[in-house]
C-alpha positions, 0 to 999 in steps of 0.5 A: 500458442496457448490459448483457454477460453472462459465462458459464463462469467460476469466480467467487470472488464476495468474499462469503464464503470458499465463495460461488462462481457461473459466471456474471453479468450487468453492466448499465450498469457494475454487477452485476446478477444473479449466478448459474449458467450451467446456468440460463440459457437458449439466447438468453442463451447466445449473447449471452454473453461465455463466459470458458471456465472461467477463475478471476474475483475481484472487482477487488482493493482496496489500501487502504494505499498511496501512489500520490501519493509514487509519483508524486513519485518518478518521477525517482528510482531504485528500488534496492529488494530483490531487486535491489540487496542491498549498498552497493557496488550500491547506489552503483554503481546510483545512479551509472547514474542519468540524473541522474549528472554532470548539473550541477545536478541531484540524484542521487535514489533510493528504497527501501534496505534494509540489514537484509540488506547483507553490509555489516551497516550503513546507507550514510552520506555517506562511500558517497553521496560515491563516487556524487558530490561535487558533485551533491547525493544523497538515497536513501529508505530502504523504510519512507520514514520515513528517508533517507541523504544525501551531504556536498553534500546536507548543506552546500545543507541547512546542517546542520553539527554544531551543528545540532540534531536536529529534533522528532521526527527525528535526524540521526545522527552520527560520534564528533565529532557531525558528521552521518553524512548518515542521517536518521531519521524525517520531520522529519529527512529533511524538512529536506534535502528541502525543498530539491528542486526542486518538481513542477508540480501537472500533472507530479505528476497526469500521473504519478499518471495514468501509474500507472493501467495500472500498478494495472490490470495488477495487477487493483488497481481501487481504492486508498487513499493513506495519505499522499496529503499527499506533495503540495500540494493532493491533492484537486485534484490527484488529480482532474486525474489522473482527467481525465488518464486515472487510473481506479481509486477513491482514498481520500486520507488527508491528513497531519493537520497539512496537513489542518488548515493547509488546512482548520482547519474541515474540507474542503468537502463535495464533497471527501469524496465522488466517485470520487476524496475525501478519505477521512481523516486519518493520523497517526504513533504510532511508526515502523518494525521494521525501522529499530528505531523501533516503540514496544514494552512490552518494547524489541527488542534493540538498541532506543534508549531515545529511541523513545517516543510520537509522538503526545500524548492532546491530539494524538489527541483534536484529530484526533478532533474534526477527523475527527468534524465532517468524518465522515471516518476517522482512520488511525494508523501503530501498529506496535508494541504500546505504540503500538496500546495507546496508541490502545486506552487514548485512543480505546477509550471513545469514541463512533464518528462514522461509521456505514458504516465504522470510524472508526478504522484501525490501520494495520500493526498488527504486534503485538496481542495477543489479550487487546488483540484483546479490548479493540478488540472490546469498546470502544465505538470502531469499528475496522478493522485494515490489516496486511501480510505483504509486510514480513515477507516482504521483511525478515525479517532486520529482524524477527528482529533486532528483535523481542524474544525470543519475538514471531518468530511473533506478528508481523503475526497474520494468522489472529487479525485475520481470526478476530476478525471486525474489518473487516480488510484486507491491503495492500501500503504501496507504495512503501514496503516492501522489494520491487521489486514489492510490491503484485503480491497474489499476492506477499502471499497467498503469504506469508499462506497459507504463512507463509515469508519469500522467503528461507524463513524462518518467519513463524509457521505459527499465524497462516497463513490459507486461500487463500479467506480472504486473497482476501477480505482483498484483496476482500470484507473490505477494502471494509469498511475504506473508503469505496471505494463498490461494491468487493470483491463480484461481487454484485447492486448493486456495481460492476462490476468484476473481474479474470480470473486465470491460472493458477488459484490455487485448483488451485496449490499454496500455495507457487506462488501468487505465479506467478498473474497478472492476465490481464484487468481489467474497470473497470464492465463494460468491459475495460481491461487484457489481458495480451496488450497493453502496458497503456499501449496501452489507453484507455477510450475505445478499448475495444469489447467485443461479446456476441460477444468470448471470452477469449484464449488463456490462457497458463500461463506468468508474467512476473515483472517484470509489465507497468506495473511501478514 
């Protein structure tokens, strides 16, 4: 068996806030020993990889992200902040899209966030008509829930003043009832998207495989795709991507209606196992704060009366039966406190059906009071909490606008979640986040530690956590949330995947934490990314790390854009 020992490192093991080591051994892709360099003999030191004082952590886990969606956006122009900050910049960016001016082609964009636009409004069909009146234009909002299209796209879809709103969605309208191009929630967006040209399964798989270099350059070795049914037959597609070179472990969550249609009696057992596997179902209990559609006990300023439950108790219990039968998780998008309370009330009294991971995941978890958290802890059901700081960091103006008075310091109470000892993780939700590099782990970590937005806005200092705590929410604590086997800890028996960081985050002021970059990523004992070369030049079979290898001289400069960024 192949054995490599690594020495002279500052190793944050991911096992606890204070557990550090300086050396470890990986045998056949698995951590075999973790300890101190000083305890090794001369022969062992001579054959070891000297990390020369570098800071090492377990490979990062992003338990709520969207590789399949990202792959399907391969032809879309990104219009995320901070690059695009107004309707004028949005239209100018779309005019430069390669498809603009090509007859018969759609002009697609992703990521607008009107909350900080000086225009003070969403873009509408008239704005996108300035991009083209002869080609259909469709741009998804940053949260992924809503979109805007031009007049041509409405014509192609046959949506007029006489078209009723779809169940669960809304075509926003002008004074005379004519749709204005703003499409609120998935059913309205789908009414346009169903006319887009379809990518083949091989196209989607190839685009997912292309994301391999991006994730490894960010040190991410495990992901959960929280709506893999952005394409058809996700398990087959992502496993095809794995054969094409996609290397992170990947748990797929299906939209529950798509799952019931494809697997009415549950998926085959072999699809719920392996490095790429079906992990569970995804359901939506409400919308998004930044789009003013979260379901709250106290409606926030300007919230429309139409914001209600998206799920009935019958819906939830049907999903429970399916998940129990398959022994997979249920993940609920739930941002507002009323949506989360619905889940606690309906699911809390039930018995869990999984014994290795929580049966229910509450995704985003924007508003959970101390009392609600006590209900979660005391309930028979096993819950996990997946939350964020990147949303508040990137969309601060929208949260200040839409949160009820007195709740601005309560949004995303990460310190409260961490202290509860519930299985808890931080995650990016990329690309459905209003930030162009949302899954750079240290952007979220900095926001969790300093609790200030990108504009310097106060995100509630009482909910700040420490750097070791934030790291755990991307490593050891995150590993408790989902079945990504052996990740999250540098500990004997765990997968030998780790990252080398530069500069050392423990030596930085909190405000500088987002300067930290991944210098190297190692996957199952093999170096699969180094910042000194383009990540796309790497393939596992091409990398041979001898026992005499040494870490390249480390630069303390940073590259903001980052290699492999999408």
